[in-house]
N, CA, C and O atoms as a GROMACS GRO file, in nm:
protein
  364
    1MET      N    1   0.085  -0.118   0.000
    1MET     CA    2   0.000   0.000   0.000
    1MET      C    3   0.089   0.124   0.000
    1MET      O    4   0.183   0.133   0.079
    2GLN      N    5   0.061   0.217  -0.086
    2GLN     CA    6   0.140   0.338  -0.096
    2GLN      C    7   0.094   0.439   0.008
    2GLN      O    8  -0.018   0.432   0.059
    3LEU      N    9   0.180   0.533   0.037
    3LEU     CA   10   0.148   0.637   0.134
    3LEU      C   11   0.029   0.720   0.087
    3LEU      O   12  -0.055   0.761   0.167
    4LYS      N   13   0.022   0.744  -0.044
    4LYS     CA   14  -0.090   0.822  -0.100
    4LYS      C   15  -0.223   0.751  -0.073
    4LYS      O   16  -0.320   0.816  -0.035
    5ASP      N   17  -0.227   0.621  -0.092
    5ASP     CA   18  -0.350   0.546  -0.066
    5ASP      C   19  -0.383   0.542   0.083
    5ASP      O   20  -0.500   0.533   0.121
    6TYR      N   21  -0.281   0.547   0.166
    6TYR     CA   22  -0.301   0.544   0.310
    6TYR      C   23  -0.360   0.675   0.362
    6TYR      O   24  -0.432   0.675   0.462
    7LEU      N   25  -0.329   0.785   0.294
    7LEU     CA   26  -0.373   0.916   0.342
    7LEU      C   27  -0.482   0.981   0.257
    7LEU      O   28  -0.551   1.071   0.305
    8TRP      N   29  -0.499   0.938   0.133
    8TRP     CA   30  -0.592   1.005   0.042
    8TRP      C   31  -0.698   0.906  -0.007
    8TRP      O   32  -0.667   0.822  -0.092
    9PRO      N   33  -0.820   0.912   0.044
    9PRO     CA   34  -0.923   0.814   0.007
    9PRO      C   35  -0.994   0.844  -0.124
    9PRO      O   36  -1.064   0.757  -0.176
   10PHE      N   37  -0.977   0.962  -0.179
   10PHE     CA   38  -1.060   1.004  -0.291
   10PHE      C   39  -1.012   0.957  -0.427
   10PHE      O   40  -1.075   0.987  -0.528
   11GLY      N   41  -0.902   0.885  -0.432
   11GLY     CA   42  -0.853   0.834  -0.560
   11GLY      C   43  -0.942   0.725  -0.618
   11GLY      O   44  -0.942   0.703  -0.739
   12GLN      N   45  -1.018   0.657  -0.534
   12GLN     CA   46  -1.102   0.546  -0.578
   12GLN      C   47  -1.245   0.590  -0.610
   12GLN      O   48  -1.323   0.512  -0.665
   13TYR      N   49  -1.280   0.714  -0.577
   13TYR     CA   50  -1.416   0.762  -0.599
   13TYR      C   51  -1.442   0.783  -0.748
   13TYR      O   52  -1.350   0.812  -0.825
   14ARG      N   53  -1.568   0.770  -0.786
   14ARG     CA   54  -1.608   0.788  -0.926
   14ARG      C   55  -1.688   0.917  -0.939
   14ARG      O   56  -1.748   0.965  -0.843
   15ASP      N   57  -1.686   0.972  -1.059
   15ASP     CA   58  -1.760   1.095  -1.087
   15ASP      C   59  -1.907   1.061  -1.107
   15ASP      O   60  -1.943   0.991  -1.201
   16ALA      N   61  -1.991   1.111  -1.017
   16ALA     CA   62  -2.134   1.083  -1.024
   16ALA      C   63  -2.210   1.191  -1.098
   16ALA      O   64  -2.333   1.199  -1.089
   17GLU      N   65  -2.140   1.274  -1.172
   17GLU     CA   66  -2.203   1.383  -1.247
   17GLU      C   67  -2.211   1.355  -1.396
   17GLU      O   68  -2.275   1.431  -1.470
   18VAL      N   69  -2.147   1.248  -1.442
   18VAL     CA   70  -2.145   1.220  -1.587
   18VAL      C   71  -2.207   1.084  -1.614
   18VAL      O   72  -2.210   0.996  -1.527
   19GLY      N   73  -2.257   1.068  -1.734
   19GLY     CA   74  -2.316   0.940  -1.775
   19GLY      C   75  -2.467   0.942  -1.770
   19GLY      O   76  -2.530   1.044  -1.740
   20THR      N   77  -2.522   0.827  -1.800
   20THR     CA   78  -2.668   0.813  -1.795
   20THR      C   79  -2.714   0.812  -1.650
   20THR      O   80  -2.633   0.811  -1.557
   21THR      N   81  -2.843   0.811  -1.633
   21THR     CA   82  -2.898   0.810  -1.497
   21THR      C   83  -2.855   0.684  -1.422
   21THR      O   84  -2.824   0.691  -1.303
   22LEU      N   85  -2.854   0.572  -1.488
   22LEU     CA   86  -2.812   0.448  -1.423
   22LEU      C   87  -2.663   0.451  -1.387
   22LEU      O   88  -2.624   0.404  -1.280
   23GLU      N   89  -2.581   0.505  -1.476
   23GLU     CA   90  -2.437   0.514  -1.448
   23GLU      C   91  -2.410   0.608  -1.332
   23GLU      O   92  -2.323   0.581  -1.248
   24ARG      N   93  -2.483   0.720  -1.326
   24ARG     CA   94  -2.466   0.814  -1.215
   24ARG      C   95  -2.510   0.751  -1.083
   24ARG      O   96  -2.445   0.770  -0.980
   25ALA      N   97  -2.619   0.676  -1.086
   25ALA     CA   98  -2.666   0.609  -0.965
   25ALA      C   99  -2.567   0.502  -0.920
   25ALA      O  100  -2.543   0.487  -0.800
   26ALA      N  101  -2.510   0.429  -1.014
   26ALA     CA  102  -2.410   0.327  -0.979
   26ALA      C  103  -2.285   0.392  -0.921
   26ALA      O  104  -2.227   0.341  -0.825
   27ALA      N  105  -2.243   0.505  -0.978
   27ALA     CA  106  -2.125   0.575  -0.925
   27ALA      C  107  -2.154   0.628  -0.785
   27ALA      O  108  -2.067   0.622  -0.698
   28PHE      N  109  -2.274   0.680  -0.763
   28PHE     CA  110  -2.309   0.730  -0.630
   28PHE      C  111  -2.311   0.618  -0.528
   28PHE      O  112  -2.262   0.635  -0.416
   29ARG      N  113  -2.366   0.502  -0.565
   29ARG     CA  114  -2.367   0.386  -0.473
   29ARG      C  115  -2.224   0.342  -0.442
   29ARG      O  116  -2.192   0.308  -0.329
   30HIS      N  117  -2.140   0.342  -0.544
   30HIS     CA  118  -2.000   0.304  -0.525
   30HIS      C  119  -1.932   0.402  -0.427
   30HIS      O  120  -1.863   0.360  -0.335
   31ASN      N  121  -1.954   0.530  -0.447
   31ASN     CA  122  -1.895   0.631  -0.359
   31ASN      C  123  -1.950   0.619  -0.217
   31ASN      O  124  -1.877   0.638  -0.120
   32ARG      N  125  -2.076   0.589  -0.207
   32ARG     CA  126  -2.136   0.574  -0.074
   32ARG      C  127  -2.077   0.454  -0.001
   32ARG      O  128  -2.056   0.458   0.120
   33ARG      N  129  -2.052   0.346  -0.075
   33ARG     CA  130  -1.987   0.228  -0.017
   33ARG      C  131  -1.847   0.262   0.034
   33ARG      O  132  -1.806   0.220   0.142
   34LEU      N  133  -1.773   0.339  -0.048
   34LEU     CA  134  -1.638   0.377  -0.008
   34LEU      C  135  -1.639   0.472   0.112
   34LEU      O  136  -1.542   0.475   0.188
   35ALA      N  137  -1.745   0.547   0.128
   35ALA     CA  138  -1.751   0.644   0.239
   35ALA      C  139  -1.755   0.574   0.375
   35ALA      O  140  -1.728   0.638   0.477
   36ARG      N  141  -1.786   0.448   0.378
   36ARG     CA  142  -1.785   0.375   0.506
   36ARG      C  143  -1.645   0.365   0.565
   36ARG      O  144  -1.628   0.347   0.685
   37GLU      N  145  -1.544   0.378   0.480
   37GLU     CA  146  -1.405   0.370   0.525
   37GLU      C  147  -1.350   0.504   0.571
   37GLU      O  148  -1.238   0.510   0.622
   38LEU      N  149  -1.425   0.612   0.553
   38LEU     CA  150  -1.374   0.744   0.585
   38LEU      C  151  -1.341   0.766   0.733
   38LEU      O  152  -1.248   0.842   0.761
   39PRO      N  153  -1.410   0.705   0.830
   39PRO     CA  154  -1.369   0.725   0.969
   39PRO      C  155  -1.224   0.683   0.997
   39PRO      O  156  -1.159   0.742   1.083
   40ALA      N  157  -1.174   0.583   0.928
   40ALA     CA  158  -1.033   0.544   0.945
   40ALA      C  159  -0.941   0.656   0.897
   40ALA      O  160  -0.839   0.684   0.960
   41TYR      N  161  -0.978   0.720   0.786
   41TYR     CA  162  -0.898   0.832   0.737
   41TYR      C  163  -0.909   0.952   0.830
   41TYR      O  164  -0.811   1.025   0.850
   42VAL      N  165  -1.026   0.973   0.886
   42VAL     CA  166  -1.042   1.082   0.984
   42VAL      C  167  -0.950   1.059   1.103
   42VAL      O  168  -0.887   1.153   1.151
   43ASN      N  169  -0.943   0.936   1.151
   43ASN     CA  170  -0.854   0.905   1.262
   43ASN      C  171  -0.708   0.931   1.225
   43ASN      O  172  -0.632   0.986   1.306
   44ARG      N  173  -0.668   0.891   1.107
   44ARG     CA  174  -0.529   0.912   1.064
   44ARG      C  175  -0.495   1.060   1.059
   44ARG      O  176  -0.392   1.103   1.110
   45TRP      N  177  -0.583   1.139   0.995
   45TRP     CA  178  -0.556   1.281   0.982
   45TRP      C  179  -0.568   1.352   1.117
   45TRP      O  180  -0.497   1.451   1.139
   46SER      N  181  -0.652   1.306   1.205
   46SER     CA  182  -0.660   1.364   1.339
   46SER      C  183  -0.530   1.340   1.414
   46SER      O  184  -0.481   1.430   1.484
   47MET      N  185  -0.474   1.222   1.402
   47MET     CA  186  -0.348   1.192   1.468
   47MET      C  187  -0.235   1.277   1.409
   47MET      O  188  -0.150   1.328   1.482
   48ILE      N  189  -0.234   1.291   1.277
   48ILE     CA  190  -0.133   1.376   1.214
   48ILE      C  191  -0.148   1.520   1.264
   48ILE      O  192  -0.048   1.586   1.292
   49SER      N  193  -0.271   1.568   1.274
   49SER     CA  194  -0.294   1.704   1.324
   49SER      C  195  -0.245   1.720   1.468
   49SER      O  196  -0.183   1.821   1.502
   50CYS      N  197  -0.273   1.621   1.551
   50CYS     CA  198  -0.227   1.628   1.690
   50CYS      C  199  -0.074   1.631   1.698
   50CYS      O  200  -0.018   1.709   1.775
   51LEU      N  201  -0.009   1.547   1.620
   51LEU     CA  202   0.137   1.546   1.621
   51LEU      C  203   0.195   1.678   1.570
   51LEU      O  204   0.293   1.728   1.624
   52LEU      N  205   0.134   1.734   1.467
   52LEU     CA  206   0.183   1.861   1.414
   52LEU      C  207   0.158   1.975   1.511
   52LEU      O  208   0.242   2.065   1.524
   53LEU      N  209   0.045   1.974   1.581
   53LEU     CA  210   0.020   2.078   1.680
   53LEU      C  211   0.120   2.069   1.794
   53LEU      O  212   0.172   2.170   1.840
   54THR      N  213   0.147   1.947   1.839
   54THR     CA  214   0.248   1.928   1.943
   54THR      C  215   0.385   1.973   1.894
   54THR      O  216   0.459   2.037   1.968
   55GLY      N  217   0.418   1.940   1.771
   55GLY     CA  218   0.544   1.984   1.713
   55GLY      C  219   0.553   2.134   1.699
   55GLY      O  220   0.659   2.193   1.718
   56THR      N  221   0.441   2.197   1.666
   56THR     CA  222   0.439   2.343   1.654
   56THR      C  223   0.466   2.410   1.789
   56THR      O  224   0.541   2.507   1.797
   57ILE      N  225   0.406   2.356   1.892
   57ILE     CA  226   0.423   2.414   2.026
   57ILE      C  227   0.564   2.389   2.078
   57ILE      O  228   0.623   2.477   2.141
   58ALA      N  229   0.618   2.271   2.054
   58ALA     CA  230   0.747   2.233   2.110
   58ALA      C  231   0.867   2.274   2.024
   58ALA      O  232   0.981   2.263   2.069
   59SER      N  233   0.843   2.322   1.903
   59SER     CA  234   0.956   2.352   1.813
   59SER      C  235   1.015   2.489   1.844
   59SER      O  236   0.952   2.572   1.909
   60PRO      N  237   1.136   2.511   1.794
   60PRO     CA  238   1.196   2.644   1.810
   60PRO      C  239   1.118   2.747   1.729
   60PRO      O  240   1.047   2.712   1.634
   61PRO      N  241   1.131   2.873   1.766
   61PRO     CA  242   1.052   2.978   1.698
   61PRO      C  243   1.074   2.987   1.547
   61PRO      O  244   0.988   3.038   1.475
   62VAL      N  245   1.186   2.939   1.499
   62VAL     CA  246   1.212   2.945   1.355
   62VAL      C  247   1.122   2.848   1.279
   62VAL      O  248   1.077   2.880   1.168
   63LEU      N  249   1.094   2.731   1.336
   63LEU     CA  250   1.013   2.629   1.268
   63LEU      C  251   0.864   2.640   1.298
   63LEU      O  252   0.783   2.582   1.226
   64SER      N  253   0.826   2.712   1.401
   64SER     CA  254   0.685   2.720   1.441
   64SER      C  255   0.591   2.766   1.329
   64SER      O  256   0.486   2.704   1.310
   65PRO      N  257   0.624   2.872   1.254
   65PRO     CA  258   0.531   2.913   1.148
   65PRO      C  259   0.510   2.805   1.041
   65PRO      O  260   0.398   2.784   0.995
   66LEU      N  261   0.616   2.738   1.003
   66LEU     CA  262   0.604   2.633   0.901
   66LEU      C  263   0.520   2.517   0.952
   66LEU      O  264   0.430   2.469   0.882
   67LEU      N  265   0.547   2.471   1.073
   67LEU     CA  266   0.469   2.362   1.129
   67LEU      C  267   0.324   2.405   1.154
   67LEU      O  268   0.232   2.323   1.143
   68GLY      N  269   0.304   2.532   1.187
   68GLY     CA  270   0.167   2.582   1.204
   68GLY      C  271   0.088   2.577   1.075
   68GLY      O  272  -0.031   2.544   1.076
   69ILE      N  273   0.153   2.611   0.965
   69ILE     CA  274   0.086   2.605   0.834
   69ILE      C  275   0.052   2.461   0.798
   69ILE      O  276  -0.058   2.432   0.751
   70VAL      N  277   0.146   2.371   0.819
   70VAL     CA  278   0.122   2.230   0.788
   70VAL      C  279   0.012   2.174   0.879
   70VAL      O  280  -0.071   2.095   0.834
   71PHE      N  281   0.012   2.215   1.007
   71PHE     CA  282  -0.096   2.173   1.097
   71PHE      C  283  -0.231   2.221   1.046
   71PHE      O  284  -0.328   2.146   1.047
   72THR      N  285  -0.237   2.346   1.001
   72THR     CA  286  -0.363   2.401   0.951
   72THR      C  287  -0.414   2.320   0.831
   72THR      O  288  -0.534   2.292   0.822
   73LEU      N  289  -0.325   2.283   0.740
   73LEU     CA  290  -0.365   2.202   0.625
   73LEU      C  291  -0.416   2.065   0.668
   73LEU      O  292  -0.516   2.016   0.615
   74ALA      N  293  -0.347   2.002   0.764
   74ALA     CA  294  -0.390   1.870   0.812
   74ALA      C  295  -0.526   1.880   0.883
   74ALA      O  296  -0.610   1.792   0.868
   75PHE      N  297  -0.545   1.986   0.959
   75PHE     CA  298  -0.674   2.003   1.028
   75PHE      C  299  -0.786   2.027   0.928
   75PHE      O  300  -0.897   1.975   0.944
   76CYS      N  301  -0.758   2.106   0.823
   76CYS     CA  302  -0.859   2.128   0.719
   76CYS      C  303  -0.894   1.997   0.648
   76CYS      O  304  -1.010   1.975   0.612
   77MET      N  305  -0.796   1.911   0.626
   77MET     CA  306  -0.822   1.781   0.564
   77MET      C  307  -0.911   1.697   0.654
   77MET      O  308  -1.000   1.627   0.605
   78THR      N  309  -0.888   1.702   0.784
   78THR     CA  310  -0.972   1.628   0.879
   78THR      C  311  -1.116   1.677   0.872
   78THR      O  312  -1.208   1.596   0.866
   79VAL      N  313  -1.134   1.808   0.871
   79VAL     CA  314  -1.269   1.865   0.863
   79VAL      C  315  -1.335   1.827   0.731
   79VAL      O  316  -1.454   1.796   0.728
   80HIS      N  317  -1.260   1.830   0.623
   80HIS     CA  318  -1.314   1.792   0.492
   80HIS      C  319  -1.360   1.646   0.490
   80HIS      O  320  -1.467   1.615   0.438
   81LEU      N  321  -1.280   1.558   0.546
   81LEU     CA  322  -1.317   1.416   0.551
   81LEU      C  323  -1.444   1.395   0.633
   81LEU      O  324  -1.531   1.316   0.595
   82VAL      N  325  -1.454   1.464   0.744
   82VAL     CA  326  -1.576   1.453   0.827
   82VAL      C  327  -1.697   1.504   0.748
   82VAL      O  328  -1.804   1.444   0.753
   83HIS      N  329  -1.680   1.613   0.676
   83HIS     CA  330  -1.789   1.668   0.596
   83HIS      C  331  -1.835   1.570   0.489
   83HIS      O  332  -1.955   1.547   0.473
   84VAL      N  333  -1.741   1.512   0.415
   84VAL     CA  334  -1.777   1.416   0.311
   84VAL      C  335  -1.845   1.294   0.372
   84VAL      O  336  -1.944   1.245   0.318
   85TYR      N  337  -1.793   1.246   0.484
   85TYR     CA  338  -1.854   1.130   0.550
   85TYR      C  339  -1.998   1.160   0.590
   85TYR      O  340  -2.086   1.078   0.567
   86LEU      N  341  -2.022   1.275   0.650
   86LEU     CA  342  -2.157   1.308   0.694
   86LEU      C  343  -2.250   1.329   0.575
   86LEU      O  344  -2.368   1.294   0.582
   87ARG      N  345  -2.199   1.386   0.466
   87ARG     CA  346  -2.283   1.406   0.347
   87ARG      C  347  -2.329   1.271   0.290
   87ARG      O  348  -2.445   1.256   0.252
   88PHE      N  349  -2.239   1.175   0.284
   88PHE     CA  350  -2.277   1.043   0.232
   88PHE      C  351  -2.361   0.966   0.334
   88PHE      O  352  -2.450   0.890   0.296
   89ARG      N  353  -2.333   0.985   0.459
   89ARG     CA  354  -2.404   0.910   0.563
   89ARG      C  355  -2.553   0.950   0.568
   89ARG      O  356  -2.640   0.865   0.586
   90TYR      N  357  -2.580   1.079   0.550
   90TYR     CA  358  -2.718   1.126   0.564
   90TYR      C  359  -2.781   1.166   0.432
   90TYR      O  360  -2.875   1.246   0.431
   91SER      N  361  -2.732   1.113   0.321
   91SER     CA  362  -2.794   1.144   0.192
   91SER      C  363  -2.877   1.028   0.144
   91SER      O  364  -2.938   1.035   0.037
   0.00000   0.00000   0.00000
């Protein structure tokens, strides 16, 4: 398993906006099935965010801004994954 597959779940998703009605419905069902795995990705990104926040606080002042930016990106990814999971869960 590659690192990209371990951290990025959206590579396997299908475009549910193109094709016939049946193809779009099949793509949506496929994406909904894949969304069941999103809590594992949320946990991974939450752990990465926690480690980066700890690193930001504990790092020297020269590295703090860089680690803060990377923490912000990881936290935004966590929020995005939760949003996608909830959208599929309650649709």
